[in-house]
N, C-alpha and C positions, 0 to 999 in steps of 0.2 A: 504494500500500500504506500502511495506517495501523496502527501498532502502539501499543498502550497498556498500561501496567503500573500496577496498584494494589497497594500493599504496606501491611500493617498489622502492627504489633508485631513487627518483625524487628530483632534486636540492640538497639541503642540508639535505633532510629528508630520513632517513633510512627505516622507516616503518610507515604507517598509516593504521588503520582499524577502520571504523566507520559505525554504523548502524543508520538509521533514520526510526522510526516506526510511520507512519502517521495514524495508526488505533486509536490512542488515541486522536489526535488533527490534524486538517488540516494545522496548522501552526507549524513550528519548527524553533527555533532560534539557530544559532551556533555562539559562540563567543570564544575569546581567546586573549592573548597578541599577538602583532605583530610578524610575522615570524614563527608562530607555524605550520601553514598548512591550514588555512581556504581557502585561494585562490587556493591552490593546489587541494583541494577537489572540489571546484567549477569548475576548469578547467578539472578535471577528468570527471565530469558529462558532461561538454561541449564537450568532445571527442565524445559523442554519436551523436552530430550534425556535428562536424568538426574534423576529425582525425588529422589535422595539427594545432589545436588550441594552443597546448603547444609550438610548435616551432615558431608559429607566435607571441606569447605574452610573451615568456620567453627567458632567455639567451640561446645561442647556446650550452652551457655546462649543461643545465638542465636535459637532458636525456642521457643515455648511454646504452650499451648492457645489463646491469643488470636491467634496468627500466621495471617494470611490473605494469600494472593498470587493475584491474578487477572491473567492475560495475555490480551490480545485482539489477534488479527491479522485485520484487516478485520472480518468478522462472526463469526469463530470464537473462542469463549471457552474458556479453560483455567483451571480453578479448583483451587487447591492449599490443603488444609486440614491442620491438625495431627491426627495419628493415630499412636498407639503410639510416641511420641517422635520422629516424623519428619513430613515433609510428604507427603501422598498426594493422588491425583486420580483421578477417574473418566473424565477426558478424556485422549485420547491423540493426539499429533501423528503422524498415520499416514504422512505423507511425511517419512521420516527425513532425506532429502537436502535438504529445504527449508531447514534452518537449520544454521549453523555458528557456534559460539560459542567465541571464544578468551579464556580467563580470564587474570587477572593473574598475576604472579610469586607462587608457584612452580608454579601449577596449570595454566597454559596449555600447549597442545600444543607451542608453540615451545620451552618449557623441558623438558618431559618427553621430547620427541623427541631432544633433543641427546645425552643419554648412551646412547640406545638404538640409534643408527645403527650402532654397532660390530657388532651382531648380524646385520646383513645384509651385512657386508663380504665374507665368503667367496663368497656368491652373486654380489655385484657383481663381484668379481674374476674369477669364472668367466665371467660374461657379457662382461666387458671383454676377456678373452683370446680369446673366441670371436668378438668383433666384434658381439655382440648388443646394440647400443645405437644411438642416433641423435643427430643434432645437436639441441641444445635452443634452437631458433630463438626461440620465444616468450619464454623466460626471459632469453636473451641480450639481446633488445630491451628487456625490462623493466629489467634491471639496468643497462644502458647509459643508459636514461632517468633512472634514479635517481642513478647515480654518475658519469655523463658520461665513462666510461672505456671506450672501444671496444676496447681491446687486451686488458685483463685477462680478460674473459669471452668472448672471441671463439671459443674452442675448447671451450666448455662442452658436455658431453654429458648425455644423458638415458638412464636404464635403468629398465625397469619390472620390479618384483619383487612378485609376488602382487597385482597390480592397483594398486600404489602407485609413483609416479614418484620417483626419486632422481637426484641430479645430481652430476657430478664433472668435474674437469679432468684430462685425460691428460697424463702427463709422459714423458720418455724412459725406455727400458729397462723398459717395461710397468709403470711406476709411475703413480700418480694421486693427486689430492687430493679427498677426499670433501667434500660440502657442509658437514659439521659442522666441518671444519678451516679453513673460511674465517673471516674476522673475525666476531665476534658480531653486528655490525650487518648484514653481508652474509648471514649465516645466517638472521637474523630476517626480512630482506627476502625471501629465498627462501621462508620459511615463509608469509609474507603472500601471496606470489604463488600458492603452492599453494592457499591458502584461496579467493582471489578467482577462481581459474580452475577451481575444483571445480564440481560440479553444483548447489551451494547457491544459492538466490536471495536469502536474507537472511543477512548475515554480520555478526557482532558481534565487535569487537576492542577489548579493554581495553588501555590504555597502548600505543598504536600506535607511539609514537616510541622505544621501548626500544632503547638502544645505538646510536642514530643521531645523527650530528652534525647541526647545524642546517641545513646545505646539503642533506644527504640527506633530511632531514625534508620540506623544501619540495618537492624533486623527487619524492619518494614520493607526495605528494598529487596532483601533476600526473599521474603514471603511473596511480594508482588511479582517479582521476576518469575518465580515458579508457577504462579497462577496464570500469568500471561502465556507461558509456554503450553500449559495444560489446556487452556480454554481458547487458544489462538486469538487473543485480543491484543490491541495496540494501545499503549498509554503514552501520552505526552504530559509531562509535569514540569512545574517550575519550583525552584528552591534557591535559597542563599546558603544552605547548610554545607560547610566544608566536609563534615562527617559523611553526608550523603554523597557529595561529589567525588570524594576520594574513593568511597566504596564502589560506586558504579563505574568509575574509571578503571578500577582494577578488574571489574567484570568485562570491560570492553564496551559498556553502554555509551552511545554517542552523547556528547555534551555540546550543545549549541550555545555559543556566546554571542549576545547582541551588543553592538557598539554604535553609538550615535555620533555623527559629525554634522553639525549645522542642520539638524533635523532629519537627515537621511540616515536610516538605520541599516547597518550591514550585519551579516551573520556568518560565523565561522565555526567549524568543528575544531575544538580545542582540547588540550590536555589538562589534567589536574594541576600540574605545575604552572601552566599559564594562568589558571584561575587564581592560584595562590599569589602570583605576582600582580596580575591586573586588578583583582578585586580586593586583595588583602595585604599586598606588599610584603609577603613573607620571605620571598626568595632573597638569598644573599646575606642573611643575618645569622649571627652566632648565638645571640641571646634574645629571648622574647619576654616582655613584661605585658601581661594581660590585665586589664583593669576595667572598671565598670562604667565610667563615663568620660566624656571628652575633657571635662575640667580637671579631673584627676590625671588624665593623660598629659595635659599641658603642664601641670605642676611637676610630674615625674620628669618630663623632658627638660624642664628648667634645672632640676637637680642634676640630671645627667650631663647637662652642658658644663658643669663645674667639675666633673670627674674625669680622671685620666684612665683610659683603658685601651687595650689593643683589639678588643672585640667589637663587632658591629652589633648594635643593640636596637631593637625595634619595640616601641610601645604601641599597643593596640587596645583601644577601648571596645569592649564587646557589648555592653549594655546589660545592666542588672547583675547583682552579686551572684545569684544562683546560676545564671548563664555562664559567668566566668568560671565558676567551680566545675560546672558540667563539662566545659571545654577542656579544663585542666585534667579532669579525670579521663576523658576520652583520649587526650593526647598521651597521658601516662600509659594507657592501655595499648594504644596502637602506634604512637609516634607519628601521627599524621601531620603535625606541624614541625616537630623537632624531637630530639631526645628529651625525656622528662627532666633531666638535670639542667637543661638549658632554658626552661620555662619557669616563670614565677608569676603568681597573682598578687596584685596590690589592690587591697580593698579599703573602703572607708572605715573609720574607727568604729562605727556602729555595728560592724561585722565581727568585732573582737570576740564576743561571747560564743558565736556559732563557729567561726572558722579560725580564730586566732591561734589555736594550737597546731594547726597544720604546718608541716615543714615547708610546704611549697607556697605559703601565703605570708606576705608582709602587710602589716596593718598601718594605714596612714595615721599621722598624728591627730587628724581631725575627724570627728564623727561625720561631718559633711563640709566641704570647703565653702560652698555657697552660703550655708547656714552660719558658718563662723564669721565670714566677712559681713554678712547682714547683721549679726549680733554686735560686732564691733561698730558698725554704722549706727545702730539703734542705741547702744548702751555706752559706748566709749568714744564717740566721734570727736569730742573735744581734743582727744589725743591724736586721732588719725586723720581727721579732716577729709573723710570720704565725701564725694560730691552727692548732692541731691539730684538723682537722675530718674527717679521712679515716683509714681503716685504714693501718697501717704499710706494707703491701704495695701500696697504691693507686698508680696511675699518674697522670700529669699531668692527663689529661682528667677522671678521677674526682675528683681533688683540687680542680680548678677548679670543677666542678659543686657540690661540697659547700661550697666557699668562698663561692659566690654564694648558696646556700641559707641559709647561717648567718652571713652578714656582719653583719646587723643585730644579732644576738645578741652579736657581738664589736665592735659600734660602728664598723663599717667601711662606708664608702660605696664605690661603684664608682670614684669619683675617687681615693679613698685607695689603692685597689689599683693603679690605673693609675699613680699617682705612684710607688709602689714599683717597678712595672714599669720605669719610665723611668730609674731610678738606674743609672748606668754606661753609659747610651746617649745622653748629652746631645747630642753632636754629631750623631748620626744622627737624633735626634728633632727637632732644629732644622732639619735639611735636609728631613725628612719634612714638618714643619709648613709650611715655605716652599713646597714643591712643591704641597701641597694648597691652600694660600692662593692661589698663582698660578693654579691651575686654576679655582677657583670664581669668580675675579674677572676672568678674561680674556674 
């Protein structure tokens, strides 16, 4: 199966042309930096199911009289053109079961189904009490392959309501747990299972790794790959997960990378190493410091600028304390970024109780940098003379943002601000400096 998409004048994108050739592999991964066009491609494919999908899920200014979208599946061409403020077509995908498209947050079925499952609860309860259900053997096997937990899902049951399968775990005294009361990751895995075991032959999934830890992400790809082969289905998915990209690259799964230049989007088949360099800048470094936000990254880089070392050091903010630790654990297990001895996590001081005893974690002197600067501004500004750059009711994050935007107007450098930050924390800063220095030179 060969699928091609040509897009002209959609949102901020001047031109996209991309081809997905499933003759090599039933799975294809599409990735890029944000805003390049992945979701636009997904929505273009979703037009085959709903010609109003773009107007439903995008800005009113996303399409205009110059917008053109052509989707080709093997020899069948579907053309969408601007008409009466929306996109229209004379072509119809007659086999409605052929294609299943899962859109991103908040439009995908994974997200819309979650709040709606309560509406079938009464029918589910009636069927449960009558014994009108069966063992969910296929889903149990799938979940066990993803989570490696043979006990939690062993008694999972399936009930069919108006032609749709729903899942639950029976409890004592005629109680049960519906699928939407599982963890968000487990619920999304069940949703993916429903998609790939449907009658559809081409399945599109945007952001396949939503709510999954790195270990589950890797196991999910193994499980999906097996089902693709067994059921002869094709799956195109998007992700930013390095754990997934490394895993599928080792399998030989094609990785399509999108790149935009002046609104024109090109696509290339790339390697895992290319993704490391292009999207994350990992290539060519000896030491890696992973941290939770861009502010802490900036502070660490300032400290590094005063340290002598023969090693090349890269600081990368990941986003969220838990995400940093998950990435550290995955790297320790597989080395997909570097040797575990060459990576360290730097976390805010408020993570001390939970992660402070880990050998691969250094704790910042401050619970939160923005909060500490804001506290000094509110409580000790006679000493520091920080400028009034935000409304009186602004919170610390808003004040920090405005401070960065206006610092040149107030003749402040980042170093000046961080020097103010360090006042009162001299002993902790010294220990922090030594810990970083020891890591980059060991």
